[in-house]
Backbone as numpy.savetxt, mean C-alpha at the origin, in Angstrom:
# Nx Ny Nz CAx CAy CAz Cx Cy Cz
-35.81 11.15 3.04 -34.52 11.01 3.73 -34.34 9.57 4.22
-35.38 9.04 4.86 -35.32 7.67 5.37 -35.16 6.68 4.23
-35.86 6.93 3.12 -35.76 6.04 1.96 -34.36 6.08 1.37
-33.76 7.27 1.37 -32.41 7.41 0.84 -31.40 6.63 1.68
-31.53 6.73 3.00 -30.64 6.00 3.90 -30.83 4.49 3.74
-32.09 4.06 3.66 -32.38 2.63 3.49 -31.80 2.11 2.18
-31.93 2.92 1.12 -31.39 2.51 -0.18 -29.87 2.38 -0.14
-29.23 3.32 0.57 -27.77 3.27 0.70 -27.33 2.03 1.46
-28.04 1.69 2.54 -27.69 0.50 3.34 -27.88 -0.77 2.51
-28.95 -0.84 1.75 -29.22 -2.01 0.92 -28.13 -2.21 -0.14
-27.60 -1.11 -0.64 -26.60 -1.19 -1.69 -25.18 -1.44 -1.17
-24.99 -1.35 0.15 -23.65 -1.52 0.71 -22.98 -2.84 0.30
-23.69 -3.99 0.37 -23.03 -5.25 -0.01 -22.54 -5.28 -1.45
-23.02 -4.36 -2.28 -22.60 -4.32 -3.67 -21.34 -3.47 -3.86
-20.96 -2.76 -2.83 -19.74 -1.96 -2.91 -18.52 -2.88 -2.89
-17.52 -2.60 -3.71 -16.36 -3.51 -3.79 -15.55 -3.59 -2.49
-15.65 -2.56 -1.64 -14.89 -2.57 -0.40 -15.65 -3.18 0.77
-16.92 -3.45 0.62 -17.77 -3.85 1.74 -17.28 -5.12 2.41
-16.99 -6.16 1.63 -16.66 -7.45 2.22 -15.30 -7.44 2.91
-14.41 -6.57 2.47 -13.12 -6.46 3.16 -13.32 -5.94 4.57
-14.20 -4.94 4.72 -14.45 -4.39 6.05 -15.27 -5.34 6.92
-16.15 -6.12 6.30 -16.89 -7.14 7.05 -15.90 -8.16 7.61
-14.97 -8.58 6.77 -13.97 -9.56 7.21 -13.09 -8.97 8.30
-12.76 -7.68 8.21 -11.98 -7.01 9.26 -12.70 -7.09 10.60
-13.99 -6.81 10.57 -14.78 -6.83 11.80 -14.82 -8.22 12.42
-15.01 -9.24 11.58 -15.05 -10.62 12.06 -13.70 -11.00 12.67
-12.61 -10.66 11.98 -11.27 -11.01 12.48 -10.97 -10.30 13.79
-11.40 -9.05 13.89 -11.15 -8.29 15.12 -11.86 -8.93 16.31
-13.15 -9.21 16.15 -13.90 -9.75 17.27 -13.50 -11.20 17.58
-13.03 -11.93 16.57 -12.54 -13.29 16.84 -11.30 -13.24 17.71
-10.41 -12.31 17.42 -9.21 -12.15 18.23 -9.56 -11.60 19.61
-10.49 -10.65 19.63 -10.94 -10.04 20.89 -11.55 -11.10 21.81
-12.34 -12.01 21.24 -12.97 -13.07 22.03 -11.93 -14.03 22.58
-10.91 -14.31 21.80 -9.87 -15.24 22.23 -9.11 -14.70 23.44
-8.95 -13.38 23.49 -8.25 -12.77 24.63 -9.20 -12.49 25.79
-10.44 -12.98 25.69 -11.45 -12.84 26.74 -11.75 -11.37 27.07
-11.79 -10.58 26.00 -12.20 -9.18 26.16 -11.11 -8.23 26.60
-9.89 -8.71 26.69 -8.80 -7.82 27.11 -7.92 -7.46 25.91
-7.38 -6.26 25.93 -6.45 -5.85 24.87 -7.12 -5.43 23.59
-8.44 -5.18 23.60 -9.13 -4.80 22.38 -8.66 -3.46 21.85
-8.44 -2.50 22.76 -7.97 -1.18 22.35 -6.58 -1.23 21.77
-5.71 -2.02 22.40 -4.34 -2.14 21.90 -4.31 -2.81 20.53
-5.18 -3.80 20.34 -5.25 -4.48 19.05 -5.72 -3.51 17.96
-6.71 -2.69 18.27 -7.21 -1.73 17.30 -6.14 -0.70 16.94
-5.43 -0.23 17.96 -4.36 0.74 17.72 -3.26 0.14 16.85
-2.88 -1.10 17.15 -1.85 -1.78 16.35 -2.31 -1.98 14.92
-3.58 -2.36 14.75 -4.12 -2.58 13.41 -4.10 -1.29 12.60
-4.55 -0.21 13.21 -4.57 1.08 12.51 -3.16 1.56 12.16
-2.21 1.28 13.05 -0.83 1.72 12.82 -0.18 0.94 11.69
-0.16 -0.39 11.82 0.55 -1.20 10.84 -0.18 -1.23 9.48
-1.50 -1.11 9.51 -2.24 -1.08 8.25 -1.93 0.17 7.45
-1.54 1.24 8.13 -1.25 2.48 7.41 -0.07 2.30 6.45
0.95 1.55 6.85 2.09 1.31 5.97 1.65 0.50 4.74
0.85 -0.54 4.99 0.35 -1.37 3.88 -0.57 -0.56 2.96
-1.36 0.34 3.55 -2.29 1.13 2.75 -1.55 2.10 1.84
-0.49 2.72 2.34 0.23 3.70 1.52 0.88 3.03 0.32
1.59 1.91 0.53 2.20 1.23 -0.61 1.13 0.60 -1.49
0.02 0.17 -0.87 -1.08 -0.41 -1.65 -1.72 0.59 -2.58
-1.84 1.84 -2.15 -2.40 2.88 -3.00 -1.51 3.11 -4.22
-0.20 3.14 -3.99 0.72 3.28 -5.12 0.60 2.12 -6.09
0.52 0.91 -5.55 0.35 -0.27 -6.40 -0.99 -0.23 -7.12
-2.01 0.28 -6.48 -3.34 0.37 -7.08 -3.31 1.20 -8.36
-2.61 2.34 -8.31 -2.51 3.19 -9.50 -1.90 2.42 -10.67
-0.83 1.67 -10.37 -0.15 0.91 -11.42 -1.05 -0.18 -11.98
-1.67 -0.96 -11.09 -2.52 -2.07 -11.53 -3.73 -1.56 -12.31
-4.23 -0.40 -11.95 -5.39 0.17 -12.66 -5.07 0.45 -14.12
-3.79 0.56 -14.44 -3.40 0.86 -15.81 -3.61 -0.31 -16.78
-3.94 -1.47 -16.27 -4.28 -2.58 -17.16 -3.46 -3.82 -16.93
-3.79 -4.93 -17.59 -3.11 -6.22 -17.41 -1.60 -6.10 -17.62
-0.87 -6.79 -16.75 0.59 -6.80 -16.87 1.28 -5.67 -16.14
0.53 -4.71 -15.66 1.12 -3.58 -14.94 1.13 -3.87 -13.44
2.31 -3.99 -12.90 2.49 -4.21 -11.47 3.90 -3.75 -11.13
4.08 -3.22 -9.94 5.38 -2.71 -9.51 5.99 -3.66 -8.48
6.98 -4.42 -8.92 7.65 -5.38 -8.03 8.89 -4.79 -7.36
9.15 -3.51 -7.60 10.33 -2.88 -7.00 10.01 -2.18 -5.69
8.77 -2.27 -5.22 8.35 -1.55 -4.01 9.22 -1.88 -2.79
9.47 -3.17 -2.45 10.28 -3.45 -1.26 11.69 -2.86 -1.34
12.34 -3.00 -2.49 13.70 -2.49 -2.64 13.73 -0.97 -2.62
12.71 -0.34 -3.20 12.63 1.12 -3.17 12.46 1.62 -1.74
11.61 0.93 -0.97 11.45 1.28 0.44 12.78 1.20 1.18
13.50 0.11 0.97 14.77 -0.10 1.66 15.80 0.94 1.28
15.91 1.22 -0.01 16.91 2.19 -0.48 16.59 3.59 0.05
15.34 4.00 -0.02 14.95 5.33 0.46 15.20 5.46 1.96
14.84 4.42 2.72 15.03 4.45 4.17 16.51 4.52 4.52
17.31 3.70 3.85 18.74 3.64 4.14 19.43 4.97 3.84
19.17 5.51 2.66 19.83 6.76 2.27 19.38 7.93 3.14
18.07 8.02 3.39 17.56 9.17 4.14 17.99 9.14 5.60
17.97 7.95 6.23 18.35 7.89 7.63 19.85 8.12 7.82
20.65 7.63 6.89 22.09 7.88 6.99 22.39 9.35 6.72
21.65 9.95 5.81 21.81 11.37 5.50 21.45 12.23 6.71
20.38 11.86 7.44 19.97 12.63 8.62 20.96 12.49 9.77
21.57 11.33 9.88 22.58 11.13 10.91 22.06 11.31 12.32
20.77 11.08 12.51 20.19 11.20 13.84 19.94 12.63 14.29
20.13 13.61 13.40 19.95 15.01 13.74 18.51 15.47 13.48
17.89 16.08 14.47 16.52 16.55 14.32 16.39 17.59 13.22
17.39 18.44 13.06 17.35 19.50 12.05 17.35 18.95 10.63
17.66 17.68 10.47 17.75 17.07 9.13 16.52 16.26 8.78
15.47 16.31 9.59 14.28 15.50 9.34 13.63 15.85 8.01
13.40 17.15 7.78 12.75 17.57 6.53 13.65 17.31 5.32
14.95 17.68 5.36 15.82 17.33 4.24 15.88 15.81 4.00
15.81 15.03 5.08 15.83 13.58 4.92 14.59 13.08 4.22
13.44 13.66 4.56 12.20 13.31 3.86 12.30 13.69 2.40
12.86 14.86 2.13 13.04 15.29 0.75 13.91 14.32 -0.04
14.99 13.85 0.60 15.87 12.89 -0.07 15.14 11.58 -0.36
14.35 11.13 0.61 13.58 9.89 0.40 12.65 10.03 -0.79
11.97 11.16 -0.90 11.05 11.36 -2.01 11.79 11.47 -3.34
12.98 12.07 -3.31 13.80 12.15 -4.53 14.23 10.75 -4.97
14.55 9.89 -4.01 14.89 8.50 -4.33 13.71 7.83 -5.03
12.52 8.06 -4.51 11.33 7.49 -5.13 11.11 8.03 -6.53
11.32 9.33 -6.69 11.18 9.96 -8.00 12.16 9.34 -9.00
13.41 9.15 -8.55 14.41 8.55 -9.43 14.11 7.11 -9.76
13.68 6.34 -8.75 13.37 4.93 -8.98 12.19 4.77 -9.91
11.13 5.58 -9.71 9.98 5.49 -10.59 10.30 5.88 -12.02
11.13 6.91 -12.17 11.54 7.33 -13.52 12.35 6.24 -14.20
13.27 5.63 -13.44 14.10 4.56 -14.01 13.24 3.37 -14.41
12.27 3.01 -13.56 11.36 1.92 -13.90 10.64 2.19 -15.21
10.13 3.40 -15.35 9.39 3.73 -16.56 10.30 3.73 -17.79
11.53 4.20 -17.63 12.47 4.22 -18.77 12.75 2.80 -19.26
12.90 1.87 -18.32 13.11 0.48 -18.72 11.92 -0.04 -19.52
10.73 0.33 -19.08 9.50 -0.13 -19.74 9.33 0.53 -21.10
9.54 1.83 -21.14 9.27 2.61 -22.35 10.37 2.50 -23.39
11.61 2.73 -22.98 12.71 2.80 -23.94 13.20 1.42 -24.36
13.23 0.48 -23.43 13.73 -0.86 -23.75 12.62 -1.85 -24.06
11.36 -1.38 -23.95 10.20 -2.23 -24.25 10.17 -3.49 -23.39
10.56 -3.36 -22.14 10.55 -4.49 -21.21 9.20 -4.51 -20.49
8.55 -5.67 -20.37 7.28 -5.74 -19.63 7.44 -5.21 -18.21
6.44 -4.51 -17.69 6.55 -3.91 -16.36 6.98 -4.87 -15.26
6.45 -6.11 -15.28 6.82 -7.07 -14.24 8.32 -7.34 -14.27
8.87 -7.57 -15.45 10.30 -7.86 -15.58 11.13 -6.62 -15.28
10.69 -5.47 -15.77 11.44 -4.23 -15.59 11.56 -3.87 -14.11
10.45 -3.91 -13.39 10.49 -3.52 -11.98 11.19 -4.57 -11.12
11.07 -5.84 -11.49 11.79 -6.89 -10.76 13.29 -6.73 -10.95
13.72 -6.47 -12.18 15.14 -6.27 -12.46 15.67 -5.04 -11.74
14.89 -3.97 -11.77 15.32 -2.74 -11.11 15.44 -2.94 -9.60
14.59 -3.80 -9.05 14.62 -4.02 -7.60 15.95 -4.59 -7.14
16.57 -5.44 -7.97 17.88 -5.99 -7.62 18.93 -4.88 -7.55
18.81 -3.92 -8.46 19.74 -2.78 -8.46 19.54 -1.92 -7.21
18.30 -1.62 -6.88 18.02 -0.78 -5.71 18.47 -1.47 -4.43
18.21 -2.78 -4.34 18.60 -3.52 -3.14 20.12 -3.57 -3.01
20.80 -3.73 -4.13 22.27 -3.75 -4.12 22.83 -2.42 -3.66
22.23 -1.32 -4.14 22.66 0.01 -3.71 22.45 0.19 -2.21
21.33 -0.31 -1.72 21.04 -0.21 -0.28 22.06 -1.01 0.54
22.40 -2.20 0.05 23.40 -3.04 0.74 24.74 -2.34 0.76
25.12 -1.78 -0.38 26.42 -1.09 -0.48 26.47 0.12 0.44
25.36 0.85 0.50 25.32 2.07 1.31 25.19 1.75 2.79
24.43 0.72 3.11 24.17 0.37 4.50 25.34 -0.34 5.16
25.95 -1.23 4.41 27.10 -2.01 4.89 26.80 -2.77 6.19
25.57 -3.28 6.29 25.20 -4.13 7.41 24.84 -3.41 8.69
24.83 -2.08 8.66 24.52 -1.33 9.87 23.03 -1.01 9.96
22.51 -0.97 11.17 21.12 -0.55 11.38 21.13 0.93 11.74
20.72 1.74 10.79 20.80 3.19 10.96 19.56 3.69 11.70
19.76 4.41 12.77 18.65 4.87 13.59 18.17 6.26 13.18
16.88 6.54 13.37 16.32 7.84 12.99 16.53 8.88 14.09
16.34 10.16 13.79 16.34 11.18 14.85 15.25 10.87 15.87
15.50 11.17 17.13 14.55 10.82 18.19 13.20 11.50 17.98
13.22 12.74 17.52 11.96 13.47 17.31 11.11 12.79 16.24
11.76 12.27 15.20 11.03 11.58 14.13 10.49 10.25 14.64
11.29 9.55 15.42 10.83 8.28 16.01 9.64 8.52 16.93
9.69 9.60 17.70 8.58 9.93 18.59 7.31 10.24 17.80
7.46 10.91 16.68 6.29 11.25 15.86 5.66 9.99 15.27
6.46 9.13 14.70 5.91 7.95 14.02 5.29 6.95 15.00
5.76 6.95 16.23 5.20 6.03 17.23 4.16 6.70 18.11
3.95 8.00 17.92 3.02 8.75 18.76 1.60 8.77 18.20
0.75 9.55 18.87 -0.65 9.64 18.47 -1.17 11.05 18.72
-2.32 11.34 18.13 -2.98 12.63 18.31 -4.45 12.37 18.62
-4.87 12.79 19.80 -6.24 12.55 20.26 -6.60 11.05 20.22
-5.61 10.23 20.56 -5.83 8.79 20.61 -5.69 8.08 19.28
-5.49 8.82 18.20 -5.34 8.21 16.87 -3.86 8.19 16.51
-3.31 7.03 16.16 -1.89 6.95 15.80 -1.53 7.94 14.69
-0.40 8.59 14.83 0.03 9.55 13.81 0.17 8.90 12.44
0.62 7.64 12.41 0.77 6.96 11.13 -0.57 6.71 10.45
-1.60 6.52 11.27 -2.94 6.35 10.71 -3.42 7.65 10.07
-3.12 8.76 10.72 -3.50 10.06 10.18 -2.80 10.30 8.84
-1.51 9.98 8.79 -0.75 10.13 7.54 -1.35 9.24 6.45
-1.65 7.99 6.82 -2.21 7.06 5.84 -3.57 7.51 5.32
-4.39 8.06 6.20 -5.71 8.55 5.78 -5.56 9.77 4.88
-4.62 10.66 5.20 -4.40 11.83 4.35 -3.97 11.41 2.95
-3.07 10.43 2.87 -2.64 9.92 1.56 -3.83 9.33 0.81
-4.69 8.59 1.53 -5.86 7.98 0.90 -6.84 9.04 0.40
-7.07 10.08 1.19 -8.00 11.14 0.79 -7.50 11.86 -0.46
-6.22 12.21 -0.46 -5.64 12.88 -1.63 -5.74 11.98 -2.86
-5.46 10.71 -2.68 -5.53 9.76 -3.81 -6.96 9.61 -4.31
-7.92 9.57 -3.37 -9.33 9.45 -3.77 -9.77 10.67 -4.57
-9.38 11.86 -4.11 -9.72 13.09 -4.85 -9.09 13.06 -6.23
-7.84 12.61 -6.29 -7.13 12.55 -7.57 -7.82 11.60 -8.54
-8.28 10.47 -8.03 -8.91 9.47 -8.89 -10.35 9.80 -9.25
-11.09 10.35 -8.31 -12.52 10.55 -8.51 -12.90 11.96 -8.94
-12.03 12.93 -8.69 -12.41 14.32 -8.94 -11.46 15.06 -9.89
-10.54 14.37 -10.51 -9.60 15.04 -11.41 -9.59 14.37 -12.78
-9.13 15.11 -13.76 -9.05 14.56 -15.11 -8.01 13.45 -15.18
-6.97 13.55 -14.34 -5.96 12.50 -14.33 -6.56 11.16 -13.92
-7.44 11.19 -12.93 -8.10 9.95 -12.50 -8.93 9.34 -13.61
-9.60 10.17 -14.37 -10.38 9.66 -15.50 -9.47 9.09 -16.58
-8.32 9.72 -16.76 -7.35 9.21 -17.74 -6.83 7.83 -17.32
-6.51 7.67 -16.03 -6.00 6.39 -15.54 -7.01 5.28 -15.78
-8.27 5.53 -15.45 -9.32 4.54 -15.65 -9.51 4.23 -17.13
-9.48 5.27 -17.96 -9.69 5.08 -19.40 -8.57 4.25 -20.01
-7.34 4.53 -19.60 -6.20 3.76 -20.14 -6.30 2.31 -19.69
-6.69 2.08 -18.44 -6.81 0.72 -17.94 -7.92 -0.06 -18.60
-8.98 0.62 -19.00 -10.11 -0.06 -19.64 -9.84 -0.39 -21.09
-9.19 0.53 -21.80 -8.88 0.29 -23.21 -7.79 1.26 -23.64
-6.56 0.77 -23.64 -5.41 1.63 -23.93 -5.47 2.23 -25.34
-5.87 1.42 -26.30 -5.91 1.90 -27.69 -6.96 2.99 -27.86
-8.13 2.76 -27.28 -9.19 3.76 -27.37 -8.79 5.05 -26.65
-8.10 4.91 -25.54 -7.65 6.08 -24.80 -6.67 6.90 -25.63
-5.76 6.21 -26.30 -4.79 6.92 -27.14 -5.47 7.62 -28.31
-6.43 6.96 -28.92 -7.15 7.56 -30.06 -8.01 8.75 -29.63
-8.41 8.76 -28.37 -9.23 9.87 -27.88 -8.39 11.07 -27.43
-7.09 10.96 -27.55 -6.22 12.09 -27.24 -5.61 12.08 -25.86
-5.82 11.03 -25.09 -5.24 10.94 -23.75 -3.74 10.67 -23.86
-2.91 11.42 -23.13 -1.45 11.19 -23.17 -1.09 9.91 -22.41
-1.27 8.79 -23.06 -1.14 7.48 -22.41 0.22 7.30 -21.75
1.29 7.62 -22.47 2.62 7.38 -21.91 2.90 8.29 -20.72
2.42 9.51 -20.75 2.61 10.41 -19.62 1.87 9.87 -18.39
0.65 9.38 -18.59 -0.13 8.80 -17.50 0.59 7.57 -16.94
1.10 6.75 -17.84 1.82 5.55 -17.43 3.05 5.91 -16.59
3.78 6.92 -17.03 4.98 7.35 -16.30 4.63 7.87 -14.91
3.57 8.67 -14.82 3.18 9.25 -13.54 2.77 8.17 -12.54
2.08 7.13 -13.03 1.64 6.07 -12.10 2.83 5.31 -11.53
3.83 4.99 -12.35 5.00 4.28 -11.84 5.83 5.17 -10.93
5.94 6.44 -11.28 6.68 7.37 -10.41 5.93 7.54 -9.08
4.61 7.67 -9.15 3.82 7.81 -7.93 3.94 6.61 -7.02
3.95 5.41 -7.60 4.09 4.19 -6.81 5.43 4.18 -6.08
6.50 4.57 -6.78 7.83 4.57 -6.17 7.95 5.65 -5.09
7.34 6.81 -5.32 7.38 7.88 -4.33 6.66 7.47 -3.05
5.49 6.83 -3.19 4.76 6.36 -2.01 5.53 5.24 -1.30
6.21 4.40 -2.07 7.04 3.35 -1.45 8.18 3.98 -0.66
8.78 5.03 -1.21 9.87 5.72 -0.51 9.37 6.38 0.76
8.20 7.01 0.68 7.62 7.63 1.87 7.36 6.57 2.94
6.84 5.43 2.53 6.58 4.35 3.49 7.87 3.84 4.11
8.91 3.69 3.30 10.19 3.25 3.83 10.75 4.21 4.86
10.66 5.48 4.56 11.12 6.54 5.47 10.37 6.47 6.80
9.05 6.34 6.73 8.23 6.30 7.95 8.39 4.99 8.71
8.44 3.87 7.98 8.55 2.56 8.62 9.88 2.42 9.34
10.96 2.89 8.72 12.27 2.81 9.35 12.31 3.67 10.61
11.66 4.82 10.56 11.62 5.69 11.74 10.76 5.08 12.83
9.70 4.41 12.45 8.80 3.77 13.41 9.47 2.58 14.10
10.19 1.79 13.31 10.78 0.55 13.84 12.15 0.75 14.47
12.66 1.96 14.46 13.91 2.24 15.14 15.13 2.18 14.26
14.97 2.04 12.96 16.11 2.04 12.07 15.84 1.34 10.76
16.70 1.59 9.79 16.57 0.99 8.46 17.28 -0.36 8.44
16.60 -1.37 7.95 17.18 -2.71 7.83 17.02 -3.18 6.38
17.91 -4.04 5.95 17.93 -4.45 4.54 16.74 -5.32 4.15
16.07 -5.92 5.12 14.91 -6.77 4.81 13.58 -6.11 5.19
13.61 -4.83 5.47 12.43 -4.16 6.02 11.24 -4.11 5.05
11.50 -4.17 3.75 10.40 -4.06 2.80 9.93 -5.38 2.24
10.56 -6.47 2.64 10.31 -7.77 2.01 8.83 -8.17 2.01
8.15 -8.02 3.14 6.77 -8.48 3.25 5.78 -7.62 2.47
6.22 -6.44 2.05 5.30 -5.52 1.40 5.12 -5.78 -0.09
5.88 -6.69 -0.64 5.69 -7.03 -2.05 4.32 -7.67 -2.26
4.06 -8.77 -1.55 2.78 -9.45 -1.69 1.64 -8.67 -1.04
1.93 -7.98 0.06 0.89 -7.20 0.73 0.37 -6.10 -0.17
1.27 -5.43 -0.88 0.85 -4.32 -1.73 -0.09 -4.78 -2.83
0.09 -6.02 -3.29 -0.79 -6.57 -4.32 -2.07 -7.12 -3.68
-1.91 -7.79 -2.53 -3.06 -8.41 -1.86 -4.11 -7.38 -1.46
-3.67 -6.24 -0.91 -4.65 -5.25 -0.46 -5.42 -4.65 -1.64
-4.77 -4.60 -2.80 -5.45 -4.11 -3.99 -6.56 -5.07 -4.41
-6.25 -6.36 -4.41 -7.22 -7.38 -4.82 -8.33 -7.51 -3.79
-7.96 -7.61 -2.51 -8.95 -7.75 -1.45 -9.87 -6.54 -1.40
-9.29 -5.38 -1.64 -10.06 -4.14 -1.56 -11.08 -3.95 -2.66
-11.10 -4.82 -3.65 -12.13 -4.74 -4.68 -11.69 -4.11 -5.98
-10.40 -3.82 -6.13 -9.91 -3.28 -7.40 -9.79 -4.42 -8.42
-9.98 -4.08 -9.67 -9.89 -5.09 -10.72 -8.44 -5.34 -11.09
-8.01 -6.58 -11.01 -6.64 -6.92 -11.38 -6.42 -6.78 -12.88
-7.53 -6.71 -13.63 -7.45 -6.52 -15.08 -7.33 -5.05 -15.45
-7.40 -4.16 -14.45 -7.23 -2.74 -14.71 -8.54 -2.02 -14.95
-8.44 -0.68 -14.96 -9.59 0.15 -15.28 -10.55 0.41 -14.14
-10.29 -0.17 -12.97 -11.23 -0.01 -11.85 -10.44 0.07 -10.54
-10.43 1.24 -9.92 -9.69 1.44 -8.68 -10.66 1.69 -7.53
-10.15 1.56 -6.30 -11.03 1.65 -5.14 -10.19 1.97 -3.91
-10.07 3.25 -3.59 -9.22 3.68 -2.49 -9.71 3.19 -1.12
-11.00 3.33 -0.77 -11.43 2.83 0.55 -11.13 1.34 0.75
-11.25 0.58 -0.32 -10.98 -0.85 -0.23 -9.54 -1.17 0.12
-8.62 -0.28 -0.26 -7.21 -0.50 0.08 -7.03 -0.51 1.59
-7.69 0.42 2.28 -7.61 0.44 3.74 -8.27 -0.79 4.34
-9.40 -1.21 3.75 -10.05 -2.43 4.23 -9.15 -3.63 4.08
-8.48 -3.74 2.94 -7.57 -4.86 2.71 -6.37 -4.81 3.64
-5.85 -3.61 3.88 -4.69 -3.47 4.77 -5.03 -3.87 6.20
-6.19 -3.43 6.68 -6.62 -3.81 8.03 -6.85 -5.31 8.13
-7.46 -5.87 7.10 -7.73 -7.31 7.11 -6.45 -8.13 7.17
-5.46 -7.75 6.38 -4.20 -8.50 6.36 -3.57 -8.54 7.75
-3.57 -7.40 8.44 -2.98 -7.38 9.78 -3.81 -8.18 10.77
-5.13 -8.00 10.74 -6.00 -8.66 11.72 -6.04 -10.17 11.53
-5.99 -10.62 10.28 -5.98 -12.07 10.04 -4.73 -12.70 10.63
-3.59 -12.08 10.39 -2.34 -12.62 10.95 -2.38 -12.58 12.47
-2.89 -11.49 13.04 -2.99 -11.38 14.50 -3.91 -12.45 15.07
-5.04 -12.67 14.39 -6.00 -13.68 14.85 -5.38 -15.07 14.83
-4.70 -15.41 13.76 -4.10 -16.74 13.64 -2.95 -16.91 14.62
-2.20 -15.83 14.86 -1.13 -15.90 15.86 -1.71 -16.13 17.25
-2.87 -15.51 17.51 -3.51 -15.65 18.82 -3.94 -17.09 19.08
-4.26 -17.79 18.01 -4.67 -19.19 18.15 -3.46 -20.13 18.22
-2.26 -19.56 18.14 -1.04 -20.36 18.28 -0.77 -21.31 17.13
-1.22 -20.97 15.95 -1.02 -21.84 14.79 0.38 -21.68 14.22
0.88 -22.74 13.61 2.19 -22.72 13.00 2.21 -21.85 11.76
3.43 -21.51 11.30 3.58 -20.61 10.16 2.92 -21.17 8.91
3.09 -22.49 8.68 2.51 -23.10 7.49 0.99 -23.04 7.50
0.40 -23.36 8.66 -1.06 -23.31 8.78 -1.57 -21.89 8.63
-0.83 -20.92 9.19 -1.24 -19.52 9.08 -1.27 -19.08 7.61
-0.26 -19.49 6.85 -0.21 -19.11 5.44 -1.38 -19.71 4.66
-1.66 -20.99 4.95 -2.77 -21.66 4.25 -4.10 -20.99 4.57
-4.34 -20.75 5.86 -5.60 -20.13 6.26 -5.71 -18.68 5.78
-4.59 -17.95 5.79 -4.61 -16.58 5.28 -5.00 -16.56 3.81
-4.38 -17.47 3.04 -4.72 -17.55 1.62 -6.17 -17.93 1.39
-6.66 -18.86 2.20 -8.06 -19.29 2.07 -9.03 -18.16 2.38
-8.73 -17.41 3.42 -9.59 -16.29 3.80 -9.59 -15.23 2.70
-8.43 -14.94 2.14 -8.34 -13.94 1.07 -9.15 -14.38 -0.14
-9.03 -15.65 -0.51 -9.78 -16.18 -1.66 -11.28 -16.06 -1.39
-11.70 -16.37 -0.16 -13.12 -16.30 0.18 -13.65 -14.88 0.06
-12.87 -13.91 0.54 -13.29 -12.51 0.47 -13.40 -12.05 -0.97
-12.40 -12.36 -1.78 -12.42 -11.96 -3.19 -13.57 -12.63 -3.93
-13.81 -13.93 -3.62 -14.91 -14.65 -4.27 -16.26 -14.06 -3.88
-16.42 -13.70 -2.60 -17.68 -13.11 -2.14 -17.93 -11.77 -2.82
-16.88 -10.95 -2.89 -17.03 -9.65 -3.53 -17.33 -9.80 -5.01
-16.65 -10.73 -5.67 -16.86 -10.95 -7.10 -18.28 -11.46 -7.37
-18.75 -12.34 -6.49 -20.09 -12.89 -6.66 -21.16 -11.83 -6.54
-20.96 -10.91 -5.59 -21.94 -9.84 -5.40 -21.94 -8.92 -6.60
-20.73 -8.62 -7.13 -20.68 -7.73 -8.28 -21.28 -8.36 -9.50
-21.16 -9.67 -9.58 -21.71 -10.36 -10.74 -23.22 -10.39 -10.74
-23.83 -10.30 -9.54 -25.30 -10.35 -9.47 -25.92 -8.98 -9.38
-25.06 -7.95 -9.33 -25.57 -6.58 -9.19 -26.24 -6.12 -10.47
């Protein structure tokens, strides 16, 4: 038993998610030290809350990126905005409409993901171009529907998204549930094996009988559905849907995938690492803000830290 535990500890640095969590710990204590030991609990709560939004969209992006080179969903921010705008306006602030509003948000994601895949499949447009083009359409629809108004959520929904259970933010619980379901899907189901196989070698996967196009469609639809869910929750958390609410999640959704140890070349996914990357992104920004650095310096240092984490993880995997 002791040997097994020791072996597991020794192998931890070789895990693709390990260095992201190490960096999270360093960033947390650096910020904690700067505040002279005050506000540590509030910082942890904020990190767990805001990281949950990044983790949910990151998991959707992870599925797409795992499908192989060139696969990435650039429509995530616009899908979030459209789903949030339509669902919150549909609910009209009524508590009785919370569940139907969630259903509408998920339907928006289903439609957006299907449309993205149709552009890729039927028109033979590369995923990057297809999803970027579609994002302009979704954003335009959101602008037309929103008409510059900040639509507020039902109070009960706002209370849920900003509340907690046994000291754990409700949004963190939702994010962990999404991560657990995704991990089971990837590691314990035939669909997960299909996704990895297609990402590693699409031609070989097709020759082995894997329904490549069906798998491809499901990943893009899943990414859009998770983006819609995030938009619905984020708008409720922040007090309303805004037209720029999803803007920062374009790069974050990709960054958490890379930081978390997933292969950008496809074929290798890592759900725990997505949470590590999401926490790191929030804590790094919080740490740099605490030091009072300018926006330009923060961006440079954030990029440098991300490169260092990815390089450290890659180096360890190369020597494993």
